[in-house]
C-alpha positions in Angstrom: -56.7 -20.1 -60.2 -52.8 -20.5 -60.7 -52.6 -16.9 -61.8 -54.8 -15.7 -58.7 -52.5 -17.7 -56.5 -49.4 -16.0 -58.0 -50.9 -12.5 -57.6 -51.7 -13.3 -54.1 -48.1 -14.5 -53.4 -46.8 -11.4 -55.1 -48.8 -9.2 -52.8 -47.7 -11.0 -49.7 -44.1 -10.9 -50.7 -44.3 -7.3 -51.5 -46.1 -6.7 -48.1 -43.3 -8.7 -46.2 -40.5 -6.6 -47.9 -42.4 -3.3 -47.0 -42.7 -4.4 -43.4 -39.1 -5.6 -43.3 -38.0 -2.1 -44.5 -39.8 -0.4 -41.8 -39.5 -3.2 -39.0 -35.6 -3.6 -39.4 -33.4 -0.8 -38.6 -29.7 -0.4 -39.7 -26.8 -1.7 -37.4 -25.9 1.9 -36.8 -29.4 2.7 -35.5 -29.4 -0.3 -33.2 -26.0 0.8 -32.0 -27.2 4.2 -31.1 -30.2 2.7 -29.2 -27.7 0.6 -27.1 -25.6 3.6 -26.6 -28.6 5.6 -25.5 -29.5 3.0 -22.9 -25.9 2.8 -21.8 -25.8 6.6 -21.1 -29.0 6.2 -19.0 -27.3 3.5 -17.0 -24.1 5.6 -16.7 -26.2 8.6 -15.4 -27.8 6.3 -12.9 -24.1 5.2 -11.9 -25.2 1.5 -13.0 -21.7 1.0 -14.6 -22.1 -2.7 -15.1 -25.1 -2.4 -17.2 -23.6 0.6 -19.0 -20.6 -1.4 -19.8 -22.7 -4.2 -21.4 -24.8 -1.8 -23.4 -21.5 0.1 -24.8 -20.2 -3.4 -25.7 -23.5 -4.1 -27.6 -23.3 -0.9 -29.4 -19.6 -1.4 -30.3 -20.4 -4.9 -31.6 -22.9 -3.3 -34.1 -20.8 -0.5 -35.0 -17.1 -1.1 -34.3 -16.0 2.3 -35.9 -18.0 4.3 -33.3 -15.3 6.2 -31.7 -17.8 7.9 -29.2 -19.1 4.5 -27.9 -15.4 3.6 -27.5 -14.7 6.8 -25.6 -17.7 6.4 -23.4 -16.8 2.6 -22.7 -13.5 3.7 -21.6 -15.1 6.3 -19.2 -17.3 3.3 -17.8 -14.2 1.3 -17.1 -12.5 4.4 -15.3 -15.5 4.3 -12.9 -15.3 0.5 -12.6 -11.7 1.2 -11.6 -10.4 -1.1 -14.4 -7.4 1.1 -16.0 -6.2 -1.6 -18.5 -9.6 -1.9 -20.3 -10.3 1.9 -20.2 -6.8 2.5 -21.9 -7.7 -0.3 -24.6 -11.0 1.5 -25.2 -9.7 4.9 -25.4 -7.0 3.7 -27.9 -9.8 2.0 -30.0 -11.6 5.4 -30.0 -8.4 6.9 -31.4 -8.0 4.2 -33.8 -11.5 4.7 -35.2 -11.1 8.6 -35.1 -7.5 10.0 -34.8 -9.0 13.4 -34.1 -10.6 12.3 -31.0 -8.7 14.6 -28.7 -10.8 13.8 -25.6 -9.8 10.1 -25.9 -6.1 10.9 -26.4 -6.1 13.1 -23.2 -7.8 10.3 -21.2 -5.5 7.7 -22.5 -2.5 10.0 -21.8 -3.9 10.5 -18.3 -4.2 6.8 -17.6 -0.8 6.2 -19.0 0.7 8.7 -16.7 -0.9 7.1 -13.6 0.5 3.6 -14.9 4.0 5.4 -14.6 4.2 5.0 -18.6 5.7 8.5 -18.8 7.2 8.2 -22.4 3.8 7.0 -23.9 1.8 9.6 -22.0 4.2 12.1 -23.5 3.5 10.8 -27.0 -0.2 10.9 -26.3 -0.2 14.5 -25.2 2.1 15.7 -27.9 -0.2 14.4 -30.5 -2.9 16.6 -28.9 -0.8 19.8 -28.7 0.4 19.2 -32.4 -3.3 19.4 -33.5 -4.4 22.0 -30.9 -1.4 24.0 -29.3 -3.9 25.8 -27.1 -5.5 22.8 -25.4 -5.6 23.7 -21.8 -6.3 20.3 -20.4 -3.5 18.9 -22.5 -1.1 21.5 -21.0 -2.2 20.4 -17.5 -1.2 16.8 -18.5 2.0 18.0 -19.7 2.9 19.7 -16.6 1.8 16.5 -14.8 4.2 14.5 -16.9 6.9 16.9 -16.1 6.4 16.6 -12.6 6.7 12.8 -12.7 9.8 13.3 -14.8 11.1 15.3 -11.7 11.4 18.5 -13.9 9.6 20.8 -11.5 10.8 24.0 -12.9 9.7 23.0 -16.4 6.2 22.1 -14.9 6.0 25.5 -13.2 6.9 27.1 -16.6 4.4 25.0 -18.7 1.6 26.1 -16.2 2.6 29.7 -16.4 2.3 29.5 -20.2 -1.2 27.8 -19.6 -2.3 30.9 -17.8 -1.0 33.1 -20.4 -3.2 31.2 -22.9 -6.4 31.3 -20.6 -5.9 33.7 -17.8 -9.6 33.1 -16.6 -9.1 29.2 -16.0 -9.1 28.8 -12.0 -7.9 25.2 -12.3 -4.6 26.2 -13.6 -4.0 28.6 -10.7 -5.1 25.9 -8.2 -2.7 23.5 -9.9 0.3 25.9 -10.0 -0.3 26.8 -6.3 -0.4 23.3 -5.4 2.9 22.6 -7.2 4.7 25.6 -5.7 3.5 24.6 -2.1 5.0 21.1 -2.6 8.1 22.9 -3.8 8.1 24.9 -0.6 7.8 28.2 -2.4 5.1 29.4 -0.1 5.0 33.0 -0.9 4.6 32.4 -4.5 2.0 29.6 -4.0 -0.2 32.0 -1.8 -0.7 34.4 -4.8 -1.8 31.8 -7.0 -4.2 30.2 -4.4 -5.6 33.7 -4.0 -6.1 34.3 -7.6 -7.9 31.2 -8.0 -10.3 32.1 -5.2 -10.7 35.6 -6.9 -11.8 33.9 -10.2 -14.0 31.2 -8.6 -15.0 32.1 -4.8 -16.8 28.5 -4.7 -13.4 26.7 -5.2 -13.3 25.0 -1.8 -10.0 23.3 -2.6 -8.4 26.5 -3.0 -9.4 27.8 0.5 -8.5 24.7 2.3 -5.0 24.4 0.7 -4.2 28.2 1.6 -5.4 27.7 5.1 -3.0 24.7 5.3 -0.2 26.8 3.7 -0.8 29.7 6.5 -0.4 26.9 9.1 2.8 26.0 7.5 4.1 29.5 7.4 2.9 30.3 11.0 0.4 32.9 9.8 -2.4 31.9 11.8 -3.9 35.4 11.9 -4.7 35.1 8.3 -6.6 31.8 8.5 -9.9 33.1 10.2 -10.6 36.0 7.7 -10.2 33.5 4.8 -12.4 30.9 6.4 -15.0 33.4 7.2 -14.9 34.8 3.7 -15.5 31.0 2.4 -18.3 30.6 4.9 -19.8 33.8 3.4 -19.3 33.2 -0.1 -22.2 32.2 -2.7 -23.6 28.6 -2.7 -24.7 25.9 -0.4 -24.2 27.1 3.2 -24.0 23.7 5.2 -20.6 22.6 4.1 -19.2 26.2 4.5 -20.8 26.4 8.1 -19.2 22.9 8.9 -15.8 24.2 7.7 -16.1 27.4 10.0 -17.3 25.3 13.0 -14.3 22.9 12.6 -12.0 25.8 12.6 -13.4 27.2 15.7 -13.2 24.0 17.3 -9.5 23.7 16.4 -9.1 27.0 18.3 -10.6 25.6 21.5 -13.6 28.1 21.0 -16.3 25.4 21.5 -19.2 27.6 22.6 -18.7 29.4 19.2 -18.4 26.3 17.2 -21.5 24.6 18.8 -23.4 27.9 17.9 -22.1 27.7 14.3 -23.3 24.0 14.0 -26.8 24.9 15.6 -27.3 27.9 13.3 -26.5 25.9 10.3 -29.2 23.6 11.5 -31.6 26.2 12.1 -31.2 27.8 8.6 -31.5 24.4 6.9 -33.8 22.1 9.3 -34.5 19.6 6.5 -30.9 19.2 5.4 -29.7 15.9 7.1 -26.0 17.0 6.5 -26.5 20.0 8.9 -27.7 17.5 11.6 -24.7 15.1 11.0 -22.4 17.8 11.5 -23.8 19.0 14.7 -24.1 15.3 15.9 -20.4 14.7 14.8 -19.4 17.8 17.0 -21.2 16.3 20.0 -19.7 12.8 19.3 -16.1 14.3 19.4 -16.7 15.8 22.6 -18.1 12.6 24.3 -21.8 13.8 24.2 -22.8 10.6 22.8 -26.5 10.6 23.9 -26.9 14.1 22.4 -25.1 13.0 19.2 -27.3 9.9 19.0 -30.4 11.9 19.2 -29.3 14.3 16.5 -28.1 11.4 14.2 -31.6 9.8 14.7 -33.4 13.0 13.6 -30.9 13.2 10.5 -31.9 9.4 9.7 -35.6 10.5 9.9 -35.0 12.8 7.1 -33.1 10.4 5.0 -33.8 6.7 6.2 -31.7 5.0 3.5 -28.6 7.1 4.1 -25.7 4.6 4.9 -23.5 7.4 6.2 -26.0 8.3 8.9 -26.3 4.7 9.7 -22.5 4.4 10.1 -22.5 7.4 12.4 -24.8 5.8 14.6 -22.9 2.3 14.5 -19.8 4.3 15.4 -21.6 5.6 18.5 -22.7 2.2 19.2 -19.2 0.9 19.0 -17.7 3.7 21.3 -20.4 2.9 23.7 -19.1 -0.7 23.6 -22.4 -2.0 22.2 -20.7 -4.2 19.8 -23.5 -6.4 18.8 -25.6 -3.4 17.8 -22.7 -1.8 16.1 -22.1 -5.2 14.1 -25.8 -5.4 13.2 -25.8 -1.8 11.8 -22.6 -2.3 9.9 -23.5 -5.5 8.4 -26.7 -4.1 7.3 -24.8 -1.3 5.5 -22.3 -3.6 3.9 -24.9 -6.0 2.6 -25.9 -3.0 0.3 -22.4 -1.5 -0.5 -19.6 -3.7 0.4 -17.0 -0.7 0.0 -18.6 1.8 2.4 -15.7 3.4 4.1 -16.9 4.0 7.6 -18.8 0.8 7.8 -15.6 -1.1 7.0 -13.6 0.8 9.3 -16.1 -0.1 12.1 -16.0 -3.7 11.1 -12.4 -3.9 11.0 -12.2 -2.5 14.7 -14.9 -5.2 15.7 -12.7 -7.9 14.2 -9.7 -6.4 15.9 -11.5 -6.5 19.2 -11.9 -10.3 18.5 -8.3 -10.7 17.7 -9.3 -11.8 14.2 -6.4 -10.0 12.6 -6.8 -11.4 9.0 -10.5 -10.3 8.8 -9.6 -6.9 10.4 -6.8 -6.3 7.9 -9.1 -6.9 4.9 -11.5 -4.3 6.1 -9.0 -1.7 6.9 -7.4 -2.6 3.4 -10.7 -1.7 2.1 -10.9 1.6 3.9 -7.2 2.7 2.7 -8.2 1.6 -0.8 -10.9 4.1 -0.9 -9.2 6.7 1.2 -5.3 6.5 1.3 -5.2 9.3 3.7 -7.3 7.7 6.6 -4.8 7.8 9.4 -6.8 5.8 11.8 -7.4 2.8 9.4 -3.5 2.7 8.8 -2.9 2.8 12.6 -5.2 0.0 13.3 -3.8 -1.9 10.4 -0.3 -1.6 11.8 -1.6 -2.8 15.2 -2.9 -5.9 13.5 0.7 -6.4 12.0 2.4 -5.8 15.2 0.1 -7.3 17.8 1.9 -9.9 20.0 -0.5 -12.5 19.0 0.6 -12.2 15.2 4.3 -12.8 16.4 5.8 -16.2 16.3 8.7 -15.0 18.6 11.3 -17.3 17.3 11.7 -16.2 13.9 15.3 -15.1 14.2 18.1 -14.4 16.7 16.9 -11.4 18.6 20.1 -10.4 19.8 21.0 -9.3 16.1 19.1 -7.6 13.4 19.3 -9.4 10.1 19.4 -7.5 6.8 16.1 -7.6 4.7 13.0 -9.4 5.8 14.6 -12.7 7.5 11.2 -13.5 9.2 7.5 -12.9 9.2 7.9 -10.8 12.1 10.4 -8.6 10.4 8.2 -8.4 7.3 5.2 -7.4 9.3 7.0 -4.8 11.2 8.2 -3.2 8.0 4.7 -3.3 6.7 3.6 -1.8 9.7 6.3 1.0 9.6 4.9 1.8 6.0 1.4 2.1 7.3 2.6 4.3 10.3 4.6 6.7 8.2 1.6 7.1 5.8 -0.6 7.9 8.8 1.6 10.4 10.2 1.9 12.0 6.8 -1.8 12.3 6.7 -2.1 13.4 10.2 1.4 14.6 11.7 0.0 15.1 15.3 -1.3 11.5 15.7 0.5 10.9 19.1 -0.3 7.2 19.3 0.7 6.5 15.9 4.1 8.2 16.7 4.7 6.0 19.9 3.9 2.8 17.8 6.2 4.0 14.9 8.9 4.7 17.3 8.6 1.1 18.9 8.6 -0.5 15.3 11.6 1.4 14.3 13.5 0.3 17.3 12.5 -3.3 16.9 14.1 -3.1 13.4 17.1 -1.2 14.7 16.2 1.9 12.9 17.8 4.4 15.4 18.0 7.5 13.7 14.3 8.0 12.5 13.3 6.5 16.1 15.4 9.3 17.7 13.9 12.0 15.6 10.5 11.1 16.7 11.1 10.2 20.3 13.5 13.2 21.4 10.7 15.9 20.8 8.1 13.8 22.6 10.3 13.5 25.7 11.1 17.2 25.6 7.4 18.0 25.6 6.6 15.6 28.4 9.6 14.2 30.2 7.3 12.1 32.3 5.3 10.3 29.8 5.9 6.6 30.7 5.2 5.1 27.3 8.0 7.7 26.0 10.3 6.8 28.8 10.0 3.0 28.0 11.0 3.7 24.6 13.7 6.0 25.6 15.3 2.9 27.3 15.1 0.9 24.2 16.7 3.7 22.3 19.5 3.8 24.7 20.1 0.2 24.4 20.5 0.5 20.6 22.8 3.5 21.0 25.1 1.4 23.0 24.2 3.1 26.3 23.1 -0.1 28.3 24.0 1.5 31.7 21.7 4.4 30.8 19.1 1.9 29.7 19.3 0.0 33.0 18.9 3.3 35.0 15.8 4.3 33.0 14.1 0.7 33.4 15.1 0.6 37.2 13.2 3.8 37.5 10.1 2.6 35.6 10.0 -0.8 37.6 10.0 1.1 40.7 6.9 2.9 39.6 5.5 -0.2 38.1 6.8 -3.3 39.7 4.7 -5.8 38.0 5.6 -4.5 34.3 6.8 -7.7 32.7 7.9 -6.0 29.4 10.0 -3.5 31.5 12.0 -6.6 33.0 12.6 -8.0 29.3 14.3 -4.7 28.4 16.1 -4.4 31.6 17.5 -8.2 30.8 18.6 -6.9 27.2 20.5 -3.9 28.9 22.3 -6.4 31.3 22.9 -8.6 28.5 24.4 -5.8 26.4 26.5 -5.1 29.5 27.8 -8.6 29.3 26.1 -9.6 32.5 24.4 -12.8 31.2 23.4 -13.8 34.8 21.6 -10.6 35.6 19.9 -10.7 32.1 18.6 -14.2 32.7 17.3 -13.3 36.2 15.4 -10.2 34.5 13.9 -12.4 31.7 13.1 -15.1 34.5 11.2 -12.3 36.4 9.2 -11.3 33.5 8.0 -14.9 33.1 7.2 -15.1 36.7 4.8 -12.0 36.4 3.6 -13.2 32.9 4.2 -16.7 31.7 3.0 -15.6 28.3 5.9 -13.1 27.8 7.3 -15.7 25.4 10.0 -13.1 24.2 11.5 -13.3 27.6 11.9 -17.2 27.2 13.3 -16.8 23.9 16.0 -14.4 25.1 17.0 -17.0 27.8 17.1 -19.6 25.0 19.4 -17.4 22.9 21.7 -16.7 25.6 22.2 -20.4 26.3 22.5 -21.2 22.6 25.3 -18.6 22.2 27.1 -20.2 25.0 26.8 -23.6 23.0 24.9 -24.8 26.0 21.9 -26.5 24.2 21.0 -28.7 27.4 20.3 -25.5 29.2 18.3 -24.1 26.3 16.1 -27.4 26.3 15.7 -27.5 30.1 14.3 -23.9 30.0 11.8 -25.1 27.3 10.9 -28.1 29.4 10.5 -26.1 32.7 8.4 -23.4 31.2 6.3 -25.9 29.5 5.1 -27.1 33.0 3.3 -23.6 33.5 0.7 -24.5 30.9 -1.9 -27.1 30.4 -1.3 -29.4 27.4 -4.0 -27.7 25.2 -2.7 -24.1 25.8 -1.5 -22.2 22.7 1.7 -21.2 24.7 2.8 -24.6 24.4 2.7 -24.3 20.7 5.2 -21.4 20.8 7.5 -23.4 23.1 7.5 -26.2 20.7 8.5 -23.7 18.1 11.3 -22.6 20.1 12.5 -25.9 21.1 12.3 -27.1 17.5 14.7 -24.3 16.5 17.2 -25.5 19.0 16.9 -29.1 17.7 17.5 -28.0 14.4 20.5 -26.0 15.5 22.0 -29.2 17.1 21.1 -31.3 14.0 18.1 -33.1 15.4 16.2 -32.5 12.3 13.5 -35.2 12.9 12.8 -34.1 16.4 12.5 -30.7 15.3 10.0 -31.5 12.3 8.0 -33.4 14.9 7.7 -30.3 17.1 6.9 -28.1 14.5 4.0 -30.3 13.3 2.8 -30.5 16.9 3.0 -26.7 17.3 0.6 -26.3 14.2 -1.8 -29.1 15.5 -2.0 -26.9 18.7 -2.0 -23.5 17.0 -2.9 -23.7 13.5 -2.0 -20.1 12.7 1.5 -20.1 13.9 3.1 -19.0 10.7 6.8 -19.7 11.6 6.3 -23.3 12.0 5.0 -23.6 8.4 8.0 -21.7 7.3 10.5 -24.0 9.3 8.8 -27.1 7.9 9.1 -25.8 4.3 12.7 -25.1 4.9 13.2 -28.7 6.3 11.5 -30.3 3.2 13.8 -28.2 0.9 16.8 -29.4 2.7 15.4 -33.1 2.4 15.1 -32.4 -1.3 11.4 -32.9 -1.0 10.4 -29.8 -3.1 6.7 -30.8 -3.3 6.3 -30.9 0.4 8.2 -27.6 0.8 5.8 -26.2 -1.7 2.8 -27.6 0.2 3.8 -26.0 3.4 4.7 -22.6 1.7 1.1 -22.7 0.2 -0.3 -23.5 3.7 1.5 -20.4 4.9 -0.1 -18.3 2.2 -3.5 -19.4 3.1 -2.8 -18.0 6.6 -0.8 -14.8 5.3 -1.7 -14.2 1.7 0.3 -10.8 1.8 3.5 -12.5 3.0 5.4 -11.9 -0.1 8.5 -13.5 0.5 6.8 -16.9 0.5 5.8 -16.3 -3.0 9.4 -15.7 -3.9 10.5 -19.0 -2.4 7.9 -20.9 -4.3 8.9 -19.2 -7.5 12.6 -20.1 -6.8 11.7 -23.8 -6.4 9.7 -23.8 -9.5 12.6 -22.3 -11.3 15.2 -24.7 -10.1 12.7 -27.4 -11.3 12.7 -26.0 -14.7 8.9 -25.1 -14.3 9.4 -21.3 -15.9 5.4 -21.0 -16.4 4.7 -21.6 -12.8 7.5 -19.6 -11.6 6.3 -16.8 -13.8 2.7 -17.1 -12.6 3.9 -17.1 -8.8 5.8 -14.0 -9.6 2.9 -12.3 -11.3 0.6 -13.2 -8.3 3.1 -11.3 -6.2 2.9 -8.3 -8.3 -0.8 -8.3 -8.3 -0.8 -7.8 -4.6 2.1 -5.1 -4.8 3.1 -3.9 -8.1 6.2 -2.3 -6.9 7.6 -5.1 -4.8 11.3 -5.1 -6.0 12.5 -8.6 -5.6 9.4 -9.9 -7.5 9.8 -7.3 -10.3 13.5 -8.1 -10.6 13.0 -12.0 -10.6 10.2 -11.8 -13.2 12.3 -9.2 -15.4 15.3 -11.7 -15.3 12.8 -14.8 -16.1 11.3 -12.9 -19.0 14.8 -11.6 -20.3 16.2 -15.2 -20.1 13.2 -16.5 -22.1 13.4 -13.4 -24.5 9.5 -13.6 -24.3 9.0 -10.0 -23.5 11.7 -7.7 -23.4 9.6 -4.7 -23.2 8.0 -5.9 -20.0 11.2 -7.3 -18.7 12.8 -3.6 -19.1 9.7 -2.2 -17.3 9.8 -4.5 -14.4 13.7 -4.2 -14.0 13.2 -0.3 -13.9 10.5 -0.9 -11.2 12.9 -2.9 -9.1 16.2 -0.6 -9.5 14.1 2.6 -9.0 13.1 1.2 -5.6 16.7 0.3 -4.7 19.4 1.7 -6.8 22.2 0.3 -4.7 21.0 -3.4 -5.2 23.7 -5.1 -7.5 21.2 -7.9 -8.5 18.6 -5.3 -9.7 21.3 -3.3 -11.6 22.7 -6.5 -13.0 19.2 -7.5 -14.3 18.5 -4.1 -15.8 22.0 -4.2 -17.5 21.3 -7.6 -18.8 17.9 -6.4 -20.2 19.6 -3.4 -22.0 22.2 -5.8 -23.4 19.5 -8.1 -24.8 17.6 -5.3 -26.4 20.8 -4.3 -28.3 21.5 -1.1 -26.1 25.0 -1.9 -25.2 26.1 1.5 -23.7 23.3 1.5 -21.1 24.1 -2.0 -20.5 27.8 -1.7 -19.8 26.9 1.4 -17.5 24.4 -0.6 -15.3 26.7 -3.5 -15.1 29.6 -1.8 -14.1 27.4 -0.1 -11.4 26.4 -3.6 -10.2 30.0 -4.6 -10.1 31.1 -1.8 -8.1 28.6 -2.8 -5.5 29.3 -6.6 -5.7 32.7 -7.2 -7.5 32.6 -10.9 -6.9 29.5 -11.8 -8.8 30.5 -14.1 -11.6 27.2 -13.8 -13.4 27.6 -9.8 -13.6 31.2 -10.4 -15.0 29.7 -12.6 -17.6 26.9 -10.3 -18.5 29.5 -7.3 -18.8 31.5 -9.5 -20.8 29.1 -10.0 -23.4 28.2 -6.3 -23.4 31.7 -5.6 -24.3 32.0 -8.2 -26.6 29.1 -7.1 -28.8 30.4 -3.6 -28.5 33.7 -5.0 -30.1 35.7 -4.3 -27.2 37.1 -7.7 -27.1 39.9 -7.3 -24.6 37.6 -5.8 -22.1 35.2 -8.9 -22.8 37.9 -11.4 -22.3 38.9 -9.8 -19.2 35.5 -10.2 -17.7 34.7 -13.6 -19.1 37.9 -14.8 -17.2 37.1 -13.1 -13.9 33.8 -14.7 -14.1 35.3 -18.3 -14.5 38.0 -17.4 -11.8 35.1 -16.7 -9.3 33.1 -19.7 -10.2 34.4 -22.2 -12.8 30.9 -24.0 -13.0 28.6 -20.9 -13.0 25.5 -21.2 -15.6 27.2 -19.7 -18.8 30.7 -21.1 -18.0 31.0 -22.8 -21.2 30.2 -19.7 -23.3 32.7 -17.8 -21.4 35.2 -20.5 -22.1 34.3 -20.3 -25.8 35.0 -16.6 -26.0 38.5 -17.2 -24.3 39.1 -20.1 -26.7 39.3 -22.8 -24.1 
């Protein structure tokens, strides 16, 4: 019995082992299964699940370089360059001969401005495979980033010699030459790219743009016709031909082209969309709507067609209908470009600027050349409802961003400049940019844009108004008076015209006429608060605070107690009270203004500064943080918070705050500089400190503080020659900075140039006997 039991047990155990051998696969086999599932997800563009499966595959087989590479590609599609670079690096570690991973790592490093590391990556590829075409493309891109354009051209010509059949190289070289304004040379390479690949749309479109730049318009039509008749799918080609005909005002031909495309491809929704878009551009909205609905019948779930219909609803002022449509699209795809654009415009209509900005930013993030999104974003930033009026003395232009208004104007200027780069003929964007330039006292660029507009259309009232402002800034107030008196004869109730007329009189030192003009503006429009602010400014410059306060009190009577206009008056009166030393009364007015108008940014800033003066740093931080809830992109506020944390010795919070700034705008110079200095002082990451210091100094190479930081980081890294060079450049710009003398003294000291070191240490002490580091300087001098 016992023997039988043992025999049975052996059989069971043997069966178990055999089953286990067949049932349990190796980790490598399981890894392959996960990788296979990941590829299926990737093909279906389900990148989130693809990432999970690749991570599972790698956990089972950490040396699987192909899985690391594919995970890197997945991170690229998830727009996560840091983890993509990490994955490509792991693929290389697992297999140093994985040239695809080296190439992708080099490309990401280049996009991250890590030029040196990108060059190292491409050199490794070319050492192993000198004829690697894509590596040569990357090398030329690195040379472009290094500002060595002639060498980039040479590299691409060498690439053509290696493979004369690669149309991408011809296109890349043509694009580079066009950017260098070598248009004739570029033309030949574009045409060669087209010869090699007649379906290469980018080559056609770029050479057409080149012909426009050269003024050779007659060459465009034969080329666009050639493209339209080239092999391949016809709908896109017909659309390009129709758009060209439309640009030539040949509307009947264009319509015929779009209709023929529909007739040849009646089941293609894109052909119908192109036709509907043509009708929409020419305000034939009912016809356009009918065509778009036909397209939607062919592709019922197509969000682009749904967005086109929503756009028509918006343009027909059917705002509820438009909002319902775009909300439906965004519930399925929150990054949809056109739906976000319409949603932004809907919020702009409601004066909900913060929400509008978020949607315009989403559009720009997806399409940086979307001129209209940048234009409307600028409107949000410049809208009078955003302004807090009394952020600074409006008769002077402070350097830097001394107020939220100035900050927002400069952000708007950046957006409008980019809008015009994308669409140079965008007339409304030009007018808005000119006005923003003038408000920031940027006379030269304003004149360069305005003069051609006035020459083309001397009677344009908007351009004339800006012309009057330009005359003011060019110290021709009498000319400005003539312009505005002419405008006010045509438009006697134009309140803003009286404001600018008042400014002209002020510049002519006729304060009484200035006040009369500002007062007239307020009679026409009591909410023309800049006029009140100018009146207050004149009285304060005359040290007549009583009249300034009386002006506030008088204008306050024109509003009911709950009107938001009262909040602006409280803000202005609060600034007057601050000037005459009545801090508590000012504080009460700022607090009252926020109660009435909770989004009044300037009042939060004023209250934060009051608390700083009262040594209540925690209270200051609280107001700065409240301001950031309203204006999360107002970066100077982060700098103020970081400064307070640093003064309290809380370096971790200071560092985190500065990193928060750089997460919003990675190249913001003050934050990059301040974080670089913080890291340098703590010696926690000199490599990162150097990168950040370079970011700041490259943005503004005439800023003595940025050069000082860069020089100090070089010193701490032991690179004394570069340190001395940058610190001397800093002192040329600001010779009275004791810290820069101190830093330069140490650089000379460790270079064994002791006399120079002592000279700069002595100068630092002469400028400020108590600066941070004074004791060290005295030690060098033997004091």
